[in-house]
C-alpha positions in Angstrom: -0.1 0.0 0.0 2.8 2.3 0.8 4.5 1.7 -2.6 1.2 2.3 -4.3 0.7 5.7 -2.4 4.3 6.7 -3.2 3.8 5.9 -7.0 0.6 8.1 -7.0 2.5 10.8 -5.4 5.3 10.7 -7.7 3.0 10.8 -10.7 1.4 13.7 -9.5 4.8 15.5 -9.3 5.6 14.5 -12.9 2.4 15.8 -14.0 2.8 19.1 -12.4 6.3 19.3 -13.7 5.3 18.8 -17.2 2.4 21.4 -17.1 2.5 23.9 -14.4 6.2 24.1 -13.9 6.7 24.3 -17.6 4.5 27.3 -17.8 6.1 28.9 -14.8 9.5 28.5 -16.3 8.4 30.3 -19.5 6.6 33.0 -17.6 9.8 33.7 -15.6 11.6 34.1 -18.9 9.1 36.5 -20.4 7.7 38.6 -17.5 8.5 42.2 -17.9 10.0 44.5 -15.2 6.7 46.3 -14.8 4.6 43.2 -14.4 7.2 41.9 -12.0 6.8 44.7 -9.7 3.0 44.6 -10.0 2.7 41.0 -9.1 5.0 41.4 -6.1 3.0 44.2 -4.9 -0.3 42.4 -5.2 0.8 39.1 -3.8 3.1 40.1 -1.2 2.3 43.2 0.8 4.9 42.4 3.2 7.4 44.4 5.2 10.8 42.9 4.3 13.0 44.5 7.1 12.3 44.6 10.7 13.2 47.3 13.2 15.8 46.2 15.8 16.5 47.3 19.4 19.7 47.9 21.2 19.0 44.5 23.0 20.0 42.9 19.6 23.6 43.9 20.2 23.7 42.2 23.5 21.8 38.9 22.8 23.7 35.6 22.0 24.3 34.2 18.6 21.1 32.5 17.6 20.6 29.6 15.2 17.2 28.3 14.5 17.0 24.6 13.5 14.0 23.5 11.4 13.2 19.6 11.1 11.2 19.4 8.1 7.4 18.1 8.3 6.3 16.4 11.5 3.0 15.2 13.2 0.3 14.6 10.7 2.9 15.4 7.8 5.1 12.4 7.3 6.9 14.1 4.5 8.7 11.8 2.0 7.5 8.1 2.7 10.6 6.7 1.0 10.5 3.2 -0.6 7.9 2.0 1.9 10.4 -0.7 3.3 10.3 1.0 6.8 7.9 2.8 8.9 9.9 5.7 9.5 9.5 8.6 7.1 11.3 11.9 6.3 9.8 13.6 9.4 11.8 11.1 11.6 15.1 11.4 9.8 15.0 15.2 9.9 14.2 15.4 13.5 16.9 13.0 14.5 19.5 15.0 12.4 18.3 18.3 13.8 18.5 17.3 17.5 22.0 15.9 17.0 23.2 19.1 15.2 21.7 21.2 17.9 23.3 19.1 20.8 26.8 19.5 19.2 26.2 23.4 18.8 25.3 23.6 22.5 28.1 21.4 23.7 30.8 23.3 21.7 29.5 27.0 21.4 28.2 28.1 24.8 27.7 31.6 23.2 25.1 30.3 20.8 21.4 30.0 21.5 19.8 27.1 19.7 16.1 27.3 18.9 14.1 24.5 17.5 10.9 24.8 15.4 10.1 21.4 16.7 11.9 19.0 19.0 9.1 16.3 18.9 6.7 14.7 16.5 4.5 17.7 16.1 3.3 19.7 13.1 4.2 23.5 13.1 3.0 25.3 10.0 5.5 26.8 7.6 4.3 30.2 8.7 4.8 29.3 12.3 8.4 28.0 11.5 9.1 31.4 9.8 7.7 33.4 12.7 9.8 31.4 15.2 12.9 32.4 13.3 12.1 36.0 12.9 10.9 36.5 16.4 14.0 35.0 17.7 16.0 37.6 15.7 18.0 34.5 14.5 21.5 35.1 12.9 21.0 31.8 10.8 18.2 29.5 9.9 18.8 25.8 8.8 16.0 23.6 7.5 16.6 20.0 7.0 14.6 17.7 4.6 15.0 14.4 2.5 14.4 14.2 -1.1 12.2 12.1 -3.4 12.2 11.3 -7.1 10.3 8.9 -9.6 13.7 7.5 -10.5 14.7 5.2 -7.7 18.4 5.7 -8.9 18.5 9.4 -8.1 20.9 10.0 -5.1 23.1 12.7 -3.6 22.7 15.8 -1.4 21.8 19.3 -2.2 21.3 22.5 -0.5 19.0 25.4 -1.4 19.0 29.1 -0.9 16.1 31.6 -1.7 16.0 32.8 -5.2 15.0 32.4 -8.8 14.2 28.6 -9.9 17.2 27.9 -12.4 15.9 24.6 -13.3 12.4 22.9 -13.5 13.6 20.2 -11.1 14.2 23.0 -8.5 10.7 24.3 -8.9 9.2 20.8 -8.7 11.1 20.2 -5.4 9.9 23.5 -3.9 6.3 22.9 -5.0 6.4 19.4 -3.3 7.8 20.8 0.0 5.5 23.8 0.2 2.5 21.6 -0.4 2.4 20.8 3.3 0.5 24.1 3.6 -2.6 22.0 2.5 -2.1 19.8 5.5 -2.7 22.7 7.9 -6.2 23.4 9.4 -6.8 26.4 7.4 -5.6 24.7 4.2 -3.2 27.7 3.5 -5.8 30.4 3.4 -3.8 32.8 5.7 -0.8 33.0 3.5 -1.5 36.2 1.7 -2.0 34.7 -1.6 0.9 32.2 -1.5 -0.4 29.0 -3.4 2.1 26.3 -3.8 0.5 25.1 -7.2 -0.1 28.6 -8.6 2.8 29.4 -11.1 2.3 33.1 -10.5 3.2 32.5 -6.8 6.7 31.6 -7.8 7.2 34.3 -10.3 6.4 36.7 -7.4 8.4 35.0 -5.0 11.6 34.9 -7.1 11.3 38.7 -7.1 11.6 39.2 -3.4 14.7 41.1 -2.3 17.3 38.9 -0.4 20.1 40.9 1.2 21.3 37.7 2.8 21.9 35.8 -0.4 25.7 35.7 -0.3 25.8 34.6 3.5 23.3 31.9 2.7 25.2 30.6 -0.3 28.4 30.5 1.9 26.8 28.4 4.5 25.2 26.1 1.9 28.5 25.7 0.2 30.1 24.7 3.5 27.5 21.9 3.9 28.0 20.7 0.4 31.7 20.6 0.6 31.7 18.7 3.8 29.2 16.2 2.5 31.4 15.5 -0.4 34.8 15.7 1.2 34.1 14.0 4.4 31.3 11.6 3.7 31.9 10.9 0.0 28.3 12.0 -0.8 27.3 12.9 -4.4 27.3 16.8 -4.6 24.3 17.9 -6.3 25.3 21.5 -5.7 23.9 24.8 -4.2 20.7 25.9 -5.9 17.9 28.5 -5.7 14.4 27.7 -5.3 11.1 29.3 -3.8 10.8 27.3 -0.4 8.5 29.3 1.9 10.6 28.7 4.9 13.7 30.3 3.6 12.1 33.0 1.4 10.3 34.8 4.4 13.1 34.6 7.0 15.0 37.7 7.9 18.5 36.1 8.1 20.7 33.9 6.2 18.7 30.8 5.6 19.3 27.4 3.8 17.4 24.3 3.2 19.3 20.9 3.1 18.1 18.0 1.1 20.1 15.2 3.0 19.6 12.6 0.2 16.8 10.5 -1.5 14.6 8.2 0.6 13.2 6.8 -2.6 16.8 5.3 -3.5 17.0 2.0 -1.4 20.7 2.5 -0.8 20.3 6.1 0.3 17.4 5.2 2.4 19.4 2.6 4.3 22.0 5.4 4.8 19.7 8.1 6.0 17.7 5.8 8.3 20.8 4.3 9.9 22.2 5.6 13.2 25.7 6.0 11.6 24.5 7.8 8.5 22.4 10.4 10.5 25.5 10.9 12.9 27.9 11.6 10.1 25.3 14.0 8.4 24.7 15.7 11.6 28.3 16.2 12.4 29.0 17.7 8.8 26.1 20.1 9.3 27.5 21.1 12.6 31.0 21.5 11.3 29.6 23.7 8.4 27.7 25.9 10.7 30.9 26.3 12.9 33.0 27.2 10.0 30.3 29.7 8.8 29.9 31.3 12.1 33.7 31.7 12.7 34.3 33.3 9.2 31.3 35.5 9.7 32.3 36.8 13.0 35.7 37.6 11.7 34.3 39.5 8.7 31.9 41.6 10.7 34.4 42.7 13.2 36.3 44.2 10.3 38.1 41.2 8.8 41.0 41.6 6.4 39.8 44.4 4.1 42.7 45.7 1.9 42.6 48.2 -0.9 44.8 49.2 -3.8 44.9 50.4 -7.4 42.6 48.6 -9.8 45.6 48.4 -12.1 47.9 46.6 -9.6 47.0 43.6 -7.6 47.4 44.0 -3.9 49.6 41.3 -2.3 47.9 39.6 0.7 49.9 39.9 4.1 52.2 42.5 3.0 51.7 45.7 5.2 53.5 47.8 2.7 50.9 47.4 0.0 48.1 48.4 2.5 47.6 52.1 2.9 46.7 53.3 6.4 43.2 54.4 5.3 40.8 51.6 4.6 38.7 53.7 2.4 38.8 52.7 -1.3 40.1 55.8 -3.2 40.6 54.5 -6.7 37.8 53.2 -8.9 37.0 52.7 -12.6 35.3 55.5 -14.4 33.6 55.7 -17.9 31.7 58.2 -19.7 28.6 56.1 -19.8 25.7 56.8 -17.4 23.9 54.0 -15.5 21.9 56.3 -13.1 23.3 54.4 -10.1 23.3 56.8 -7.0 26.7 57.9 -5.6 26.7 60.2 -2.4 30.1 61.6 -1.4 28.8 63.7 1.4 29.3 62.9 5.0 32.4 61.8 7.1 34.4 58.6 6.5 32.9 57.2 9.8 29.4 57.3 8.4 27.7 54.0 7.7 27.2 53.7 3.8 25.5 51.1 1.6 26.9 49.7 -1.6 25.6 47.0 -4.1 28.0 44.0 -4.5 27.6 42.6 -7.8 30.7 40.4 -8.6 33.4 38.4 -6.8 36.7 37.4 -8.4 39.7 35.5 -7.3 42.0 37.8 -9.4 41.8 41.5 -10.0 39.9 42.3 -13.2 41.3 44.6 -15.8 39.8 48.1 -16.3 38.3 47.0 -19.6 36.8 43.9 -18.3 33.3 43.4 -19.8 31.6 43.1 -16.4 33.0 46.4 -15.2 32.4 48.3 -18.4 28.7 48.2 -17.7 29.1 50.7 -15.0 30.0 54.4 -14.9 31.9 53.7 -11.6 33.0 50.7 -9.6 34.9 50.0 -6.4 36.4 46.9 -4.9 37.4 45.6 -1.6 39.6 42.4 -0.9 38.5 39.7 1.6 39.5 36.0 1.9 41.7 36.5 -1.1 38.7 37.5 -3.2 38.2 40.8 -5.0 34.6 41.8 -4.4 33.2 44.5 -6.6 30.6 47.1 -5.7 28.5 49.9 -7.4 27.0 52.9 -5.9 27.3 54.5 -2.5 24.7 56.0 -0.4 23.8 56.7 3.2 20.2 55.7 2.8 19.1 52.0 2.7 16.2 52.8 0.6 18.6 54.4 -2.0 20.7 51.4 -1.8 17.6 49.2 -2.7 16.9 51.4 -5.7 20.6 51.0 -6.7 20.4 47.3 -6.3 17.4 47.0 -8.7 19.4 49.0 -11.3 22.5 46.8 -10.9 20.2 43.7 -11.3 18.6 45.2 -14.5 22.2 45.4 -16.0 22.4 41.6 -15.8 23.7 40.9 -12.3 20.6 39.1 -10.9 22.3 38.0 -7.6 23.6 41.4 -6.7 22.9 42.3 -2.9 23.5 45.3 -0.6 26.6 45.5 1.7 27.3 48.0 4.5 30.5 49.7 5.4 31.7 51.8 8.2 35.1 53.4 8.4 36.1 51.6 5.1 35.5 48.3 6.5 32.3 46.0 5.7 29.9 45.5 8.7 26.8 43.4 9.4 24.1 44.7 7.3 21.2 44.1 9.8 23.1 46.2 12.4 23.9 48.8 9.8 20.2 49.1 8.9 19.2 49.6 12.5 21.8 52.1 13.3 21.2 54.1 10.1 17.6 54.4 11.1 
């Protein structure tokens, strides 16, 4: 009976993929800028950024761990050979990750969206994260596929669906809304089966995209290097729980319960322990790197024509302010504000990272009238625009994205050093 139900569920996914998903992908390619904005405004009248109090600066580092599904929502049923389903695997893994964080990082407060076999709604999971003013949100799931040979791990961050497969996976996970008592009627127009929902969702602003991608990459790298797992990559998709959280957020698909070999690994105590340890290590590495970056990090500057040598003090000017930039005669209407003192918080739009210094006539840079860069972790990170207003920075970001840099995001600086964006927004207000 389980196999029969599983096959029915899979056939439904295939049907959706061939119809609604196909139409959605075509719409995403054709939709104009004006209609994008109109859809976004109609479907999502949501305040994207919260106000923060001075208590935020004194709180512990907070991580919210989200075990997918639960209670009356079993999630992925797997092959049907065992009683335990996705909801059991995700809870076991999340609780192990939380225990390791608590044991090794006393400065971190761990918050669980569930720590038992209960069914918090998707909206409740998001509210828990946002009310906790979390620094990181990690959601754990298991995958399914009509092809029993599909295997491997993948991690998702919020964003535009790059493939039909990513859209199908998001639709499947978001469908748990229909198991809620109100059948999803209080989600402000968010309908997992409506293609227009995903068009609008893909247009939401995400100022935490880079941090989310860094954490997701940590997870995938460790799964591959430490556990020998097939790396299916870091992808973007419209999962509700990582699209409406106000912090760096990722969703991990541990593997495919529909693959007998992977199911044995995911259901086994040794497999869950290994996966939990890798997720913990990925979080720890991310936290350490982020805290170094937010305290000033290694931000070095130099001429755009001559690379800066790392670790050579003679090549680092005393001032951390970037004084040289590429300029051209073209106009991109991106806002630059030169007023204010150097200590003022300013917002810029990061659009590109490169392991090497780009030439002045590089095609990517020639799209802008002016650009700047800063150097961190041996990468040259290029920015456009400069303003003391976060609202103006959002306008700049839209202009940069319109130039072809769809993943551009806002970064904040103080005294020439990059600082935490959430803190910068609060202090700038």
